[in-house]
N, C-alpha and C positions, 0 to 999 in steps of 0.2 A: 528610262533604262533600255539598253539594247536588247537584253534578255531578261525576262521576268518569269520565274516559275512559281506558281501558286498552288501549294498543296497537292503536288503530283502523286498519283497512285497508280501502281501497276501490279496486277496479280497474275501468277501462273499456277494453274491447277489449284486455285483457291488460296494460295500462299502469297503474301505480299513480297514482291521483289523490290519495290520502291513504295514507301509509305510517307505521306504528309511531307513531301519534299518541297521546300521553298527556297529560292535563291535569286539574287539580282546580280547582273553583270553589266557594268557601265560601258559607255562608248570608249573604245581603245584599251579596255582592260583585258588582261589575260588572267583568267581564274583556272586553277588546276583542281580537278576532282581527284582526290587521293583516298585510297582505302584498300583493304585487303580484297583478295579475289572473292567474287560473289557478293560484294557489298551493294551492287546496283549501279555502278558508275556508268557502264556502257548502256544500260537500259535508259538512264536519264538522257544520255546523248541521243539515242535513237528516238526517244519520244519528242525531243526538240526538233529533230530533223524530219519527223513524220514517217519514220521507218517502222515504228512500233506504236500501236494504238494506245491512247491514254484512257485509263479506266476511271480516273477522277482528277480534278484539278484543272489548271489552265496553263497554256504556254503562250506568252506574249513576246513578240519580237518587234522592237521599236514601237511599243504601245499598240500593236495590232494583234488581236487574238487570232492565233493560227491553229488552235487546238484541233479543229476539225478539218483543216485544209490539207490537201494532198502534199506530198513532199516537194514536188516541182513548183509549188506556189509559195513556198516559205522563204525563198531567197537565202538559203543556207549553203555553206560549203562544207563538205564532209571528207575527212581524210581517214582511211581505214589503216589498220595495222599492216595488212598484207597487200598494200598497194592497189590491188584490183584494177590493174591496167589491162587494156585490150592488147593481147599479145601480137595480133596480126597488124596492128596499126603502128605507125611511126610515133615517135615522141611528140612531134608537133601535132599530129592528128589526135592523139590522146588528149592533149591540152585543148584542142579546138572542139572536142566532142560536145561539151556542155553548151557551147555557142551554136553549133550546127543544129542541135535539136530545138533551139530557140529561134531559128530562122535568121541568124546573123549572117550578113553577106561574107563571101569568101575573102575579100581583101581585108575586111575588118578582123575576121578570124585570124588570118595570118599575122596581121600586125599585133594583135593582142597576144598570140602565142609566142611570138618572138620577144615581145616585151617581158612576158612572165618568165620565159626560159632564161632571159638575161638576169632577171631579178633573183631567181633561185640558183644562179651559178651554172647554168647549162647552155649558155649561149653557143650557137654553132653546132649543137648536137641534135637538132630537131628532126633530122632525117634518119636517125638511128632507130632500130627496133628495141623494145624493152629488154630483150635478152642480151643485147650488146652493152647494157649498162650494169654498173654495180648495184648492190642493194640500196646503198645510200642515194645513188643517183636516181633510182626508180622511185624512191620515196619523195625526192624533190619534184619529180614529174607529177606524182599524185597531188602534191601541195599546189603546184602550178595549175593543175586541172581544176582543183577545188576553188581556186581564186579567179578562174577565167571569166565567169559570168558576173563578177563583182558582187559577191554575196554580202549581205549586211551583217552576218555573223559567221564565224568560222568554228567548226567542231572537229576535234582531232581525237581519235580513239586509239590510244597507245601507238602512235605512228612510228615510234622508233623501237618497238619491242622486239623486232626480229633482227636487229642490227647489232654489230659488235660494239664494245664500249667506246673505242676511239671515234668511230663514225657517229655514234649517238651524240658525243660531245660536240662534234663539228656541226651536226644538223640542228641541235637545239640552239646553238649560237646563231645559226643562219635564220631559223624560225623566229627567234626573238627579235632580230634586226628587221626582218620582213614585216612582222606583226606591228612593230613600232612605226615603220614607214607608212604602212597602210592605215593605221589607226582603227583597226577592225576589232570589234568585241570577239573574244576568243574563249572557248571552253575546251580545256585540254584534259583528257583522262589518262592517268598513269598509275602504276603501283610503285614506280621508282621514286624514292624520296629525294635523292640528289637532284633528279630532273625537276621535281616539283619546286624545290628550294631555289634552283637557279632560274627557272622560267617565270614563276608566278608573281603577280601583283598581290593576289590573295590565294590562299589554299582553303578549299572546302573539304573537310574530312568526313567520309561516309563510313557507316558500319551498319550491316543488317538492313540495308535499304533506307536508312535515315541519315539526315545531316546531323553530325555530332557537334562540330564546331567549324567556324569559318573566320579567317583573319589573315593578316600579313604573315608571311613565313617566319620572320624573326619573332613576332609576337606569339605565334602558336608554339614555337620551339622553346622560347624562354619563359613564357607565362601562359601555359595551357590552363584551361578551366576544368577539364575533365581528366579522370584517370586514364581513360582509353587513349586520348590524344597524347597525354604525357608519356605513356609507355609505347605508343605506336610510332611517334615521330622520334627516331633516333634512340640511342641508349639512354636509360633513365635509372637513377637511384630514387626510389619512391618509398617513403616511410610514413607511418602514422604515429604521430606524437600527440602531445598535449599543448593546447594553445595557452599562451601567457600574455599579460598586457603588453609586453615588449616584443613578442615574437612567438617562439615555439620551444618546448622542452622535449628533448630526446633523451630519455633516461635521466642521468644527472647533469646533462649539458644544456645550457640555454643558448639559443641561437637567435639573432635578430632577423626579422623578416622585412627587408626593405621594399619588397614588392607588394606588401599589403597596404591598402588604403583605409582611411578612417571610416568610409561609408560601406565597407565590406566586412561585416561582422563574421567571425569565424567560430565555428562550434567548438566545444570542449575537445573533441578529437579532431585532429586536422592532418591532412596529408601534405607532406612537404617533398618537394622535388629538388634534386641537384643533379646536374649532368656530369658525365665523367670528366669533362674539362674543368668543372668547378672544384674538383678534388685536388688538394695539395698534399704532397708526401714529403716526409723528412725522416732523418735517422731516428731510431727508436728512442734515443736519449735527447734528441734535439727539440728545443722548444719552438713553437710556431706562434706568430702573432695573429692567430685565427682560432675560432672555436674548433675544438678537437674532438673527434668521435672516439679516439682511443688508438691503441696499437693493434695493427692487423698483420696477419701472416699472408704473404704473397702466395696465391693459389695458382695463378698462371700469368705469363708475360709473353706478349706477342708483338713482333715488329710489323707495323702496317704502313711502311713508307714514311709519310710526314709525321706520324705519331706512333707512340708505343702504347699498347693497351694492356692494362693490368686488371686482375681481379684479386681483391684482398678479402680475407675472411676475418671478421671481428666478433668478439663475444656479444651476444644479444643483450639489449637493455630491457629491463623489466618494464612492461607496459608499452613497449614500442613494437609495432608490427611492421615487418618488411613486406612490401607488395612486389617491388621489382628492384633487383633481380629476385625471383621467387625463392623463398627459403626452402632448402632441401628438407624432404620429409624426415621428421624425427631429429632434425639438427637443432642444436642449442645456440647457434650463432647466425650471423647474416653476412651477406656478401655486398661489397661495394665495388663498383666498376670505376676505373680511373683511366685517364689518358693524359699523356704529357709529351712535350716536344723532345727531339733528339738532344737538345742542350740540357734539359732537365734530366734526361736519362743518363747522360754522361756525368753530370754532377753527382747523382746518387744512383749508381748501378744496383739493380735489384734482380734477384733470381727467385724462382719458386722455393718456398720454405723459409725465405728470409723475412724479417719483420721490419715494419715501418710505421711511423706515426701518421695517422690519417686525419686531415683537417678539411674543412669546407669553406670555400671562398664566398659562396652565394647560395641562398635557399629561396625557393618560391613556394608559396602556399596555394594549393588548388582551391578554386572557389566552390567547386562541386565535388567533394570527396566521394569516392566510390562506396557502394553499399555492400553490406554483408547480410545474407539471408540464412536462416536456420529453419529447416523443415522438421517438424516434430511428428513422428508417425507412431501410432500405437494401435492396439487391437479394438479400441472403442468405436472407431469410425474409419472409413477408407481414407488413407492419406492423400491429399491433393498433390501428389508428386509431379504429375505431368504439368499442372498449372505452375508449380514452383519452378520447375525446370525452364518452362517457356518464359516466365517472368524474369528469372535470373539471366537468361540469355539476352532478352531484350534490353535489360537494364545494365548489362555488363557487370553484374554483381557476382560475388563469390557465394556459393551455396554449400552449406553443411547439412548433414542429416543426423538426427538423433532418433533412434528407434528404441522404444521402451515398452514395458508391460511385463506381467507376471507369467505370460505364456511362452511364446517363442519369438523374442525380439529379433533374433538373427534372421528368421524368415521374413519378418516385417521389413527389416532393413534391405534384404535382398529384393523384395518386391518393390519397395520404394525406389531403389537404385535403378531397377529395370524400367520402372514407369517413367523415370526422368528421361531415359533413352539417351540419344546423342545430343540433346539440347544443350547440356552443359556438363562438365566434369566436376563432381562434388569435390570440394576442397577438404572435407573431412566426413567421415561416416562412422558412427559408433552405435553399438547396441548395448542397452542396459536392462538387466532383468529387475526392474523396479517399477512401481506404479507411476503413473503420469506425473502426479504432483511432486513426488520425491525426485524423479529424474530431472524435471525441468529446474528444480531448486538447485540441484548439483550443477546443472549446466551454467547457472548464473556465475559460478566461480571461475568458469573458463572464459575464453575470449568472447567479448560481448558481440551480439548481433544487432544490426539496425532493425531488422524485421523478422519476427517469428511467424511462420506459416503453419497453420494447423487445421485439421478437418473436423467436421461434426455433422450430425444429421440435420436435415432441414428444420428450421425453427429452434434448434438447440445450439449449444456452444457457449452460453453466457458463463457457466461455471468454469469452463476451460480457459476462457479469455481472462477471467478474474485471477485464476491461478497463475497464468503466464505474466500478467501485469505485475503481480507481486514477486515474481522470480528474478527480475532483472530490468535494466533500463533499456527496454526495447519496445517497439510497436508491434501490433499483432494483426495479422491478416487471417480472418476466419473464412475458409473456403468450403462451402457445404455441398457443392456439386462438382465432382471430380471431372466431369465431361464438359464443363463450361469453358468457353473460349475466354481469352483475356478481355477485360472490359474496355469498351471504347467510349462509354458515357458514364461519367462519375458524378455522383452527388456528394459534395463536401459540405457538411453541416457544421458551422463554426459559431463560437461565441465572439462577440465584439470585444476586442482588447488583446492583451498579450497572449493569452492561451490560444486564441484564434490565429494569431500570427505564426505560432509554432506549428499548428495544424496545416496551414497553407504552405509553410516552408517544406515540411516533409512530404506532403502530397505532391508538390512541385518536383522535388527530387525523384520521387518514385514514378510518377505518371508521365514525366517528360519523355521517358523512353518508349512509351506505348503509343504516342500520338493520340492520346485520349482527349476528349473534350470534357471540361469540368464546369459544373454549375456550383458556384459558391453561394450557399444559402445561410441566412441567419433569420431567426424567428423572434419576433417581439410580441408582447401581449397586446390585446386590442385596446388596452388603456394606456399604451406608451405615449409619451409626450412627443411633440414635434421635434424638440431638441434631441430626444433619444433616436428618433427615426433618421434625422439628419446625420447623426454620428454613425449610425449603422450604414447608411448609404456611403458615407465617406470611407468607412472601413472596407466595405465591399469593393468600391472602386479601387482602393489601394491594393486589395488582394488580386484583382484582375490585372493591374499593372505589374504586380510582383511576378505573376505567372507568365506574362507575355514574353519577357526575354528568354524564358526557357523553351519557347516554341509551343506553348500550350494555348489552345483556344479556350478561353474562360469567359463565362457570363456570370453576372451577379443577380441574385434573387432575394428579395426581402418579402417575407410573409408575416402576417399577424394572426394570432390565435394560439391555442394550446400547442406546445412545442411538439409533442409526439404526433399529434394529428397532422400538423402542417408538414412535418418532415416526411411522413408516410405518403401524404397526398402528392408531394413533389416527387418522391421516389417512384411513384406509380406512373409518372409521365414518360417512361421509357429508359430510365437509368439502369445501369447494369452493375453498379457497385455503390455501396453507401460507405462514406468515410465520416467518422465521428471522433471527437476528442474526449479524452478523460481528464477531469480536473487534476491539476498538479497537487500532490500531497504536501503537507508540511514536512519539515525535516524529520526523518525517522518514521514517517507514516507510510501506509501502503495504498497505492492507487487502486481504485475499483470502479466498476462500470456505473454504479448508481442505478436507481430504479428506472428512470426514463430510458437510459441506454440499454439496460437489460431487456426492457419491453420492446425496444426497437429491434434488437437482435432476434427476438422471438417472432415479431410481426413481419420481418423482412424475408421469411421463408427460406428459399434456397439461394438467395442472392449472397454474394460474398460481402463481407463487412471489414473495412480497415479501421482499427481502433488505434488512434494516435495518443500515445502516453505523454502527458504533460511533464515538464521538467520539475524536479523538486525545488521548492522554495526554501530559502534560508529560514532558520528558526527566528 
């Protein structure tokens, strides 16, 4: 690989700007780093170039570890957003500068500068000063200068960000052609999605210092794996429905899912994506040979040159949650975004307030649906609000708050909201003057959460976890130290078999966002047969392979002896969170911790414990 990044880490003032970042770029490949402002894109580029020190991980260029080498020894070419040209030097002298500091002879410098200026379309302008060039021409000079010393990799940090739209289009076409001619591995940072789609062989999407997804532009746009990428790349209609054997059910309507493969099982709740161009519109009474969402009212209609963009409001389906576009607070309906060609617009003119039948040509199921958290705060223990906020932010999860108690739940709610701070904006916040058990039972009838987060005193909390497990189909995170940082070392204690698979699946969904390392542990009795131990090893190896594609570093651990003793012994080796599964109940039954799990919660002191609730079995 021309560029190989392994677990890069960079912190500023103790906060990670880049965390556990790994990426490969092949020879001649152009990879675009795309993400919102502050996601760590430029920091990654500067670490590769040697302009920013690496706090952890490795940078390898053409299989050479350059992590500790100075910038001038890395053979990289770097193009900045604001040109950084020497204003007192001519264009040719600017291009020759990198060669002169390397001791290249004058004749060779002049030959190379002329060659590069011709390559970037500035032949004959070598004797001008930078101020005599346009912004686009100056950026071409910066590109020529970066290529002068024949770097082995090319790094570009939003090089067209300061230019107008027309010049940007011209320059990125020139860059694409030059990069192809030279066959140089290139990493290009931008926040412009159109630029990324046009230039990239692959796009690496970043958020909060982490790599979220990487793949070809078309694949990421049409078949994203995560909610973040689905909603970040272009406009998206994203709904949560119910999986069926043939596809997905949104309310009363069944849709086929052509993008789902047999080896990708989808959970009961599934997120489905359709882009605005996948929406078909017809007259209110007109039939469409497509699955139809219903009749919607046009909320807005905008001319955007080659397409017309519409927003239509439809009555909500029972059991279907709209993620994007975000549902309006208190609204009983949801919005669908559509785009259509001028020909389609002429065939069926629509204005705000008019009605149209809304159908969908194509749906895609996300492999990793987004998570929803619920923080339960009451007067019995300090609510782990700050932990919940940080965890929701890292996991791109929606976070709701339920404050309860017979005292002053409104004050509890206000304190919890303040403790979350700016980490994440709560999607819902309610106060109920009811005891803990009654409040959480009522919450089960509302929108289900994937994870409920609750606090307790050190060594306590088993009764609260039991009550939560019986109140709904969610997992529980017991956080008993409100000052504790998010865990980086997780011990996942599982049973061999189907219950353990569910535990691994949810742990992967949750901890993939934290960059945590996971030890997958199973315990057998000392009298276990060789066949039992072989089956356990195969299961553990499968668990590690399952977690690896999620970017998690996992190791397997098999111990023999009493279950409680062996789990606690392993936990004491530096782990910061214990994750355990609860046996699945029979149909109509209530899950509960059991004696061993209850004792583990008590013995684990102030450590957080994740309790994964097993799915109900059929009667």
